[in-house]
N, CA, C and O atoms as a GROMACS GRO file, in nm:
protein
  328
    1MET      N    1   2.810   2.876   0.554
    1MET     CA    2   2.830   2.997   0.455
    1MET      C    3   2.725   3.005   0.351
    1MET      O    4   2.660   2.906   0.316
    2LYS      N    5   2.709   3.115   0.305
    2LYS     CA    6   2.607   3.136   0.204
    2LYS      C    7   2.684   3.170   0.071
    2LYS      O    8   2.788   3.237   0.063
    3THR      N    9   2.622   3.118  -0.020
    3THR     CA   10   2.681   3.134  -0.188
    3THR      C   11   2.566   3.151  -0.273
    3THR      O   12   2.454   3.105  -0.250
    4ALA      N   13   2.597   3.214  -0.362
    4ALA     CA   14   2.500   3.224  -0.482
    4ALA      C   15   2.526   3.142  -0.607
    4ALA      O   16   2.629   3.170  -0.668
    5VAL      N   17   2.460   3.060  -0.648
    5VAL     CA   18   2.479   2.978  -0.750
    5VAL      C   19   2.382   2.986  -0.851
    5VAL      O   20   2.263   2.995  -0.820
    6SER      N   21   2.420   2.983  -0.974
    6SER     CA   22   2.330   2.995  -1.092
    6SER      C   23   2.313   2.824  -1.172
    6SER      O   24   2.403   2.755  -1.220
    7LEU      N   25   2.164   2.794  -1.160
    7LEU     CA   26   2.141   2.658  -1.212
    7LEU      C   27   2.039   2.660  -1.330
    7LEU      O   28   1.955   2.750  -1.333
    8PRO      N   29   2.042   2.576  -1.416
    8PRO     CA   30   1.938   2.568  -1.520
    8PRO      C   31   1.799   2.557  -1.464
    8PRO      O   32   1.792   2.506  -1.352
    9ASP      N   33   1.687   2.595  -1.520
    9ASP     CA   34   1.583   2.590  -1.451
    9ASP      C   35   1.559   2.446  -1.421
    9ASP      O   36   1.537   2.418  -1.303
   10ARG      N   37   1.559   2.356  -1.507
   10ARG     CA   38   1.515   2.200  -1.501
   10ARG      C   39   1.599   2.138  -1.376
   10ARG      O   40   1.546   2.050  -1.309
   11LEU      N   41   1.705   2.176  -1.352
   11LEU     CA   42   1.796   2.117  -1.259
   11LEU      C   43   1.746   2.172  -1.130
   11LEU      O   44   1.738   2.089  -1.039
   12TYR      N   45   1.709   2.301  -1.101
   12TYR     CA   46   1.661   2.381  -1.000
   12TYR      C   47   1.518   2.305  -0.953
   12TYR      O   48   1.492   2.271  -0.838
   13SER      N   49   1.437   2.286  -1.066
   13SER     CA   50   1.309   2.217  -1.040
   13SER      C   51   1.330   2.081  -0.976
   13SER      O   52   1.263   2.052  -0.877
   14ASP      N   53   1.410   2.003  -1.021
   14ASP     CA   54   1.452   1.872  -0.987
   14ASP      C   55   1.517   1.850  -0.866
   14ASP      O   56   1.506   1.743  -0.805
   15ALA      N   57   1.596   1.961  -0.820
   15ALA     CA   58   1.631   1.962  -0.686
   15ALA      C   59   1.529   1.985  -0.595
   15ALA      O   60   1.512   1.915  -0.495
   16GLU      N   61   1.449   2.098  -0.629
   16GLU     CA   62   1.329   2.106  -0.544
   16GLU      C   63   1.235   2.002  -0.516
   16GLU      O   64   1.186   1.997  -0.403
   17LYS      N   65   1.203   1.916  -0.606
   17LYS     CA   66   1.127   1.816  -0.595
   17LYS      C   67   1.195   1.694  -0.527
   17LYS      O   68   1.135   1.600  -0.475
   18THR      N   69   1.345   1.711  -0.536
   18THR     CA   70   1.423   1.574  -0.455
   18THR      C   71   1.426   1.622  -0.321
   18THR      O   72   1.399   1.542  -0.231
   19ALA      N   73   1.455   1.744  -0.293
   19ALA     CA   74   1.454   1.786  -0.132
   19ALA      C   75   1.337   1.761  -0.086
   19ALA      O   76   1.330   1.681   0.007
   20LYS      N   77   1.216   1.820  -0.136
   20LYS     CA   78   1.087   1.780  -0.083
   20LYS      C   79   1.046   1.630  -0.058
   20LYS      O   80   0.978   1.590   0.036
   21ALA      N   81   1.091   1.567  -0.142
   21ALA     CA   82   1.064   1.400  -0.129
   21ALA      C   83   1.165   1.357  -0.033
   21ALA      O   84   1.138   1.252   0.025
   22MET      N   85   1.265   1.408  -0.005
   22MET     CA   86   1.367   1.353   0.102
   22MET      C   87   1.326   1.429   0.243
   22MET      O   88   1.373   1.383   0.347
   23GLY      N   89   1.249   1.530   0.247
   23GLY     CA   90   1.217   1.602   0.369
   23GLY      C   91   1.336   1.704   0.423
   23GLY      O   92   1.346   1.735   0.541
   24ILE      N   93   1.407   1.741   0.340
   24ILE     CA   94   1.527   1.829   0.394
   24ILE      C   95   1.529   1.970   0.305
   24ILE      O   96   1.479   1.979   0.193
   25PRO      N   97   1.586   2.059   0.364
   25PRO     CA   98   1.577   2.184   0.293
   25PRO      C   99   1.672   2.180   0.155
   25PRO      O  100   1.772   2.108   0.154
   26ARG      N  101   1.639   2.252   0.050
   26ARG     CA  102   1.717   2.273  -0.065
   26ARG      C  103   1.854   2.286  -0.032
   26ARG      O  104   1.931   2.196  -0.065
   27SER      N  105   1.888   2.372   0.022
   27SER     CA  106   2.035   2.422   0.082
   27SER      C  107   2.103   2.283   0.138
   27SER      O  108   2.215   2.264   0.090
   28GLN      N  109   2.070   2.210   0.204
   28GLN     CA  110   2.100   2.081   0.248
   28GLN      C  111   2.128   1.972   0.136
   28GLN      O  112   2.231   1.906   0.130
   29LEU      N  113   2.031   1.965   0.058
   29LEU     CA  114   2.051   1.886  -0.061
   29LEU      C  115   2.170   1.910  -0.150
   29LEU      O  116   2.243   1.818  -0.188
   30PHE      N  117   2.192   2.057  -0.187
   30PHE     CA  118   2.284   2.089  -0.264
   30PHE      C  119   2.432   2.067  -0.173
   30PHE      O  120   2.538   2.046  -0.231
   31ALA      N  121   2.423   2.073  -0.044
   31ALA     CA  122   2.572   2.052   0.048
   31ALA      C  123   2.586   1.886   0.025
   31ALA      O  124   2.688   1.829  -0.016
   32LEU      N  125   2.478   1.831   0.054
   32LEU     CA  126   2.498   1.659   0.044
   32LEU      C  127   2.563   1.600  -0.115
   32LEU      O  128   2.649   1.514  -0.135
   33ALA      N  129   2.478   1.689  -0.221
   33ALA     CA  130   2.522   1.654  -0.348
   33ALA      C  131   2.678   1.686  -0.368
   33ALA      O  132   2.758   1.607  -0.420
   34LEU      N  133   2.707   1.801  -0.326
   34LEU     CA  134   2.841   1.876  -0.349
   34LEU      C  135   2.938   1.778  -0.270
   34LEU      O  136   3.041   1.739  -0.325
   35LYS      N  137   2.907   1.741  -0.152
   35LYS     CA  138   2.986   1.639  -0.052
   35LYS      C  139   3.032   1.505  -0.158
   35LYS      O  140   3.147   1.477  -0.193
   36GLU      N  141   2.912   1.439  -0.193
   36GLU     CA  142   2.921   1.324  -0.261
   36GLU      C  143   3.018   1.338  -0.370
   36GLU      O  144   3.110   1.257  -0.380
   37PHE      N  145   3.003   1.445  -0.459
   37PHE     CA  146   3.070   1.470  -0.579
   37PHE      C  147   3.223   1.477  -0.543
   37PHE      O  148   3.301   1.401  -0.600
   38ILE      N  149   3.263   1.557  -0.457
   38ILE     CA  150   3.394   1.575  -0.406
   38ILE      C  151   3.461   1.455  -0.353
   38ILE      O  152   3.582   1.438  -0.366
   39ASN      N  153   3.374   1.363  -0.285
   39ASN     CA  154   3.426   1.247  -0.236
   39ASN      C  155   3.471   1.157  -0.350
   39ASN      O  156   3.573   1.087  -0.357
   40GLN      N  157   3.368   1.176  -0.441
   40GLN     CA  158   3.382   1.057  -0.570
   40GLN      C  159   3.512   1.095  -0.630
   40GLN      O  160   3.598   1.013  -0.660
   41HIS      N  161   3.524   1.240  -0.649
   41HIS     CA  162   3.654   1.305  -0.728
   41HIS      C  163   3.765   1.243  -0.645
   41HIS      O  164   3.853   1.180  -0.702
   42LYS      N  165   3.766   1.256  -0.528
   42LYS     CA  166   3.920   1.220  -0.439
   42LYS      C  167   3.933   1.081  -0.483
   42LYS      O  168   4.043   1.050  -0.529
   43LYS      N  169   3.837   0.987  -0.477
   43LYS     CA  170   3.847   0.833  -0.496
   43LYS      C  171   3.911   0.813  -0.635
   43LYS      O  172   4.008   0.740  -0.658
   44GLU      N  173   3.838   0.895  -0.731
   44GLU     CA  174   3.909   0.883  -0.874
   44GLU      C  175   4.048   0.913  -0.891
   44GLU      O  176   4.128   0.858  -0.967
   45ARG      N  177   4.072   1.036  -0.788
   45ARG     CA  178   4.216   1.085  -0.789
   45ARG      C  179   4.329   0.970  -0.733
   45ARG      O  180   4.445   0.954  -0.772
   46ILE      N  181   4.257   0.898  -0.633
   46ILE     CA  182   4.351   0.795  -0.545
   46ILE      C  183   4.364   0.651  -0.653
   46ILE      O  184   4.467   0.584  -0.647
   47THR      N  185   4.268   0.617  -0.734
   47THR     CA  186   4.289   0.546  -0.824
   47THR      C  187   4.362   0.608  -0.947
   47THR      O  188   4.425   0.539  -1.027
   48GLU      N  189   4.352   0.700  -0.952
   48GLU     CA  190   4.476   0.751  -1.071
   48GLU      C  191   4.612   0.750  -1.026
   48GLU      O  192   4.704   0.732  -1.106
   49GLN      N  193   4.631   0.770  -0.896
   49GLN     CA  194   4.776   0.787  -0.843
   49GLN      C  195   4.807   0.629  -0.828
   49GLN      O  196   4.923   0.595  -0.850
   50LEU      N  197   4.727   0.545  -0.798
   50LEU     CA  198   4.766   0.405  -0.763
   50LEU      C  199   4.789   0.360  -0.917
   50LEU      O  200   4.883   0.281  -0.920
   51ASN      N  201   4.748   0.378  -1.014
   51ASN     CA  202   4.753   0.336  -1.129
   51ASN      C  203   4.902   0.381  -1.169
   51ASN      O  204   4.981   0.301  -1.219
   52GLU      N  205   4.927   0.498  -1.147
   52GLU     CA  206   5.053   0.559  -1.198
   52GLU      C  207   5.168   0.474  -1.133
   52GLU      O  208   5.260   0.432  -1.203
   53VAL      N  209   5.161   0.448  -1.002
   53VAL     CA  210   5.249   0.382  -0.907
   53VAL      C  211   5.275   0.244  -0.963
   53VAL      O  212   5.387   0.198  -0.986
   54TYR      N  213   5.154   0.179  -0.982
   54TYR     CA  214   5.182   0.041  -1.031
   54TYR      C  215   5.195   0.022  -1.179
   54TYR      O  216   5.222  -0.088  -1.227
   55GLY      N  217   5.176   0.127  -1.252
   55GLY     CA  218   5.190   0.127  -1.413
   55GLY      C  219   5.367   0.142  -1.403
   55GLY      O  220   5.421   0.117  -1.511
   56ASN      N  221   5.435   0.168  -1.322
   56ASN     CA  222   5.566   0.186  -1.338
   56ASN      C  223   5.637   0.070  -1.289
   56ASN      O  224   5.760   0.068  -1.292
   57ILE      N  225   5.573  -0.022  -1.247
   57ILE     CA  226   5.643  -0.154  -1.203
   57ILE      C  227   5.663  -0.230  -1.299
   57ILE      O  228   5.571  -0.243  -1.380
   58ASN      N  229   5.781  -0.299  -1.318
   58ASN     CA  230   5.819  -0.406  -1.437
   58ASN      C  231   5.832  -0.541  -1.360
   58ASN      O  232   5.924  -0.554  -1.279
   59ILE      N  233   5.759  -0.627  -1.379
   59ILE     CA  234   5.752  -0.745  -1.342
   59ILE      C  235   5.764  -0.868  -1.456
   59ILE      O  236   5.678  -0.880  -1.543
   60GLU      N  237   5.860  -0.941  -1.449
   60GLU     CA  238   5.868  -1.036  -1.577
   60GLU      C  239   5.735  -1.122  -1.558
   60GLU      O  240   5.682  -1.138  -1.448
   61PRO      N  241   5.691  -1.170  -1.664
   61PRO     CA  242   5.582  -1.256  -1.655
   61PRO      C  243   5.577  -1.385  -1.573
   61PRO      O  244   5.486  -1.437  -1.508
   62SER      N  245   5.726  -1.425  -1.601
   62SER     CA  246   5.757  -1.590  -1.512
   62SER      C  247   5.717  -1.558  -1.348
   62SER      O  248   5.648  -1.627  -1.274
   63THR      N  249   5.790  -1.423  -1.319
   63THR     CA  250   5.806  -1.405  -1.200
   63THR      C  251   5.632  -1.368  -1.151
   63THR      O  252   5.593  -1.416  -1.045
   64LEU      N  253   5.567  -1.309  -1.208
   64LEU     CA  254   5.424  -1.277  -1.159
   64LEU      C  255   5.360  -1.403  -1.160
   64LEU      O  256   5.281  -1.425  -1.068
   65ASN      N  257   5.380  -1.495  -1.249
   65ASN     CA  258   5.322  -1.638  -1.258
   65ASN      C  259   5.348  -1.717  -1.144
   65ASN      O  260   5.260  -1.783  -1.089
   66GLU      N  261   5.496  -1.712  -1.094
   66GLU     CA  262   5.540  -1.776  -0.965
   66GLU      C  263   5.454  -1.700  -0.840
   66GLU      O  264   5.385  -1.768  -0.764
   67ALA      N  265   5.462  -1.568  -0.827
   67ALA     CA  266   5.405  -1.513  -0.714
   67ALA      C  267   5.260  -1.548  -0.722
   67ALA      O  268   5.197  -1.561  -0.618
   68MET      N  269   5.210  -1.562  -0.822
   68MET     CA  270   5.040  -1.584  -0.824
   68MET      C  271   5.009  -1.741  -0.812
   68MET      O  272   4.894  -1.782  -0.829
   69SER      N  273   5.111  -1.823  -0.782
   69SER     CA  274   5.083  -1.958  -0.791
   69SER      C  275   5.024  -2.009  -0.668
   69SER      O  276   5.055  -1.970  -0.556
   70LEU      N  277   4.943  -2.094  -0.695
   70LEU     CA  278   4.869  -2.166  -0.598
   70LEU      C  279   4.941  -2.217  -0.470
   70LEU      O  280   4.876  -2.223  -0.366
   71GLU      N  281   5.070  -2.252  -0.472
   71GLU     CA  282   5.134  -2.290  -0.360
   71GLU      C  283   5.193  -2.162  -0.286
   71GLU      O  284   5.198  -2.156  -0.164
   72SER      N  285   5.236  -2.062  -0.369
   72SER     CA  286   5.259  -1.918  -0.296
   72SER      C  287   5.157  -1.876  -0.232
   72SER      O  288   5.183  -1.812  -0.130
   73ILE      N  289   5.036  -1.894  -0.260
   73ILE     CA  290   4.925  -1.818  -0.192
   73ILE      C  291   4.908  -1.905  -0.088
   73ILE      O  292   4.906  -1.856   0.025
   74ARG      N  293   4.894  -2.033  -0.103
   74ARG     CA  294   4.881  -2.128   0.046
   74ARG      C  295   4.997  -2.089   0.160
   74ARG      O  296   4.977  -2.097   0.282
   75GLU      N  297   5.109  -2.048   0.104
   75GLU     CA  298   5.216  -2.020   0.186
   75GLU      C  299   5.180  -1.898   0.266
   75GLU      O  300   5.171  -1.889   0.389
   76LEU      N  301   5.157  -1.800   0.169
   76LEU     CA  302   5.116  -1.651   0.231
   76LEU      C  303   4.996  -1.665   0.326
   76LEU      O  304   5.001  -1.598   0.429
   77THR      N  305   4.883  -1.747   0.302
   77THR     CA  306   4.758  -1.733   0.379
   77THR      C  307   4.772  -1.846   0.504
   77THR      O  308   4.690  -1.851   0.596
   78GLN      N  309   4.870  -1.923   0.496
   78GLN     CA  310   4.859  -2.060   0.589
   78GLN      C  311   4.831  -2.000   0.728
   78GLN      O  312   4.749  -2.058   0.799
   79ASN      N  313   4.897  -1.878   0.775
   79ASN     CA  314   4.829  -1.853   0.930
   79ASN      C  315   4.706  -1.755   0.938
   79ASN      O  316   4.676  -1.699   1.043
   80ASP      N  317   4.640  -1.740   0.823
   80ASP     CA  318   4.530  -1.641   0.806
   80ASP      C  319   4.406  -1.709   0.875
   80ASP      O  320   4.375  -1.823   0.840
   81ALA      N  321   4.336  -1.646   0.968
   81ALA     CA  322   4.216  -1.680   1.005
   81ALA      C  323   4.101  -1.636   0.935
   81ALA      O  324   4.057  -1.521   0.941
   82TRP      N  325   4.039  -1.753   0.852
   82TRP     CA  326   3.923  -1.721   0.758
   82TRP      C  327   3.795  -1.742   0.827
   82TRP      O  328   3.689  -1.722   0.768
   0.00000   0.00000   0.00000
């Protein structure tokens, strides 16, 4: 799909140089950059959602210490093939 986008002159010039150095058309560079930006934004949103979920969990410090104890970890990983 074709679209028109306004860019500052400096950004356009840098994009031209980068596309030429990569040996790809400028439009492909823009598509790759946009795809990477969108993927990064999705990752950030997932992190935000996980922080919301785990931020609402109330664990008593003594329970957390017990869950993270060396003995507890050994029990949880005893059948793991490392």
